[in-house]
N, C-alpha and C positions, 0 to 999 in steps of 0.2 A: 754813339753806335747805332746804326740802323741795320735791320736785318734785310737780307736779300728778298726781293718781292716774291720770289717763287718758293721760298722756304718758310717753314713754320719755326717758331722758337719755343723751346721748352726751357722755362726758367725754373731752376731748382736750387736747393740749399747745398752748396758744395762743401760746407763744413759739417754736414750730417752724414754719417756712415750709411744708414739705410737709404737716404736720398741719393747719395752718390752711386750706390748699388742699383737703385731704380734707374738712374741715368744710364749706367752701363748696360743694363738689360734692354732698355729702350733703344740705345745706340746699336746694340747687337741685332735687334729685330728690325731696325730701320734699313732694310736692304736697299731701298731706293734713295737713301740719303736725303730725305725730304725735311729732316729736322736738324736745326742748329741748337746746340746746348749752351745756355748762358747762365752763369751764377746769378742768384737773386739780386745781389748787391749791384752788379753791373746792369742787370735788366732795369732796376729801379733808377739808377743813374742816367740811363739812356732813355728814360720815359716810356719804355715798352709796357710798363705796368701802370701807366697813369690812370687807368680806369679802376684800379684796385686800391681800396683805402690802405694807407700805410700800415695800419695795425694788422691787416689781413695778409700782407705780402709774405710773411714768414710762416704762415699757417699751412701752406700746401704748395704743390707745384702749380705752374701756370703754363697754359698753351696759348701762344699768340699766333693768330692767323696771319698769313701773308696778305699783302695789300690787295691781291686779286685772286680769284679762282678757288677760294676756300669753301664756299657755300655758307660761310658765316664770317662775321667781322669781329675784330677786337680780341678780347682775352677771355678764356674760360679757365676755371680754376678747380683744383681738387677733384671731387667726384664728378662734377659736371664736365670735366675735361677727359674723363676716361673713354667715353664712347668716341669722341672725335679722334683721340689718340689711337684707339683700336682701328678706326677707319684708315688711318695713315699707315699702320703697321701690318695689317692683314692683307695678304694677296687678294682676297676677295672683299677688301675693305668695306665698301658701302653695304654689301649684301649681309655680311656677318654682323655689322653694327646695327643694321636695320632689324635683323632678327632679334638681337639682344634688346633693342629698344621696344619691341612689341610684345615681349613675353615677360609679364610681371615677375614671375619667379626668378628668371635670369637677372632681371634688374635688381631684385632684392639680394640675390647672391653676389652680384657685382658690388652693390652698395656695402654689403657686409664685409666683403673682401677688402675693399678700399678702406673702410673704417678700421678694420683690424691692422692693416699695413700702416695706416697713417698714425696709429698709436705709437709705432716705433719712432716716428719723427719727434714725438713729444719729449723724448729724452735727449734730444740733440741740444747742444749749447745755445743755438740761436733760436730755438723754438719759443714762441710766445706762450705756449701751453706748459712749458717746463716749470714745475713747482719744486722748491727746495724740499727735501725730505725732512720730515719732523723726527727728531730724535727723542727717545724715551728720557734721556738725561735732561733735555731742555724742558720737557713737560713736567718733570718731577721737581724741578728747582724753582 
């Protein structure tokens, strides 16, 4: 699978409820239809995520730039992908993301928000951060 040169690819965990909700929100906000959505497994199979270590592929979403005209090349992931994603979704794209990028308190709020939302992903079956719950019975035995 190769993505069209003029579209971005958002690779997401399609088996994760919060991740699928995130995809639906981004899809709704993508009025210009500049983003193609691809499940993480398919993105990895098609080598879209070749710059991402295999262990990090399930940790967050990934935004893959088209081959030309993006202003950046390759793949950005997780928190680093939020500003480029906002540029794509906002009618005033570059202006609003540039404002966010220059105001430290807004950056901190954005980082906190992403961190809080990404914790929801940790409970998904495919998340690498998922840890089995420890039971009181297992500890007492």
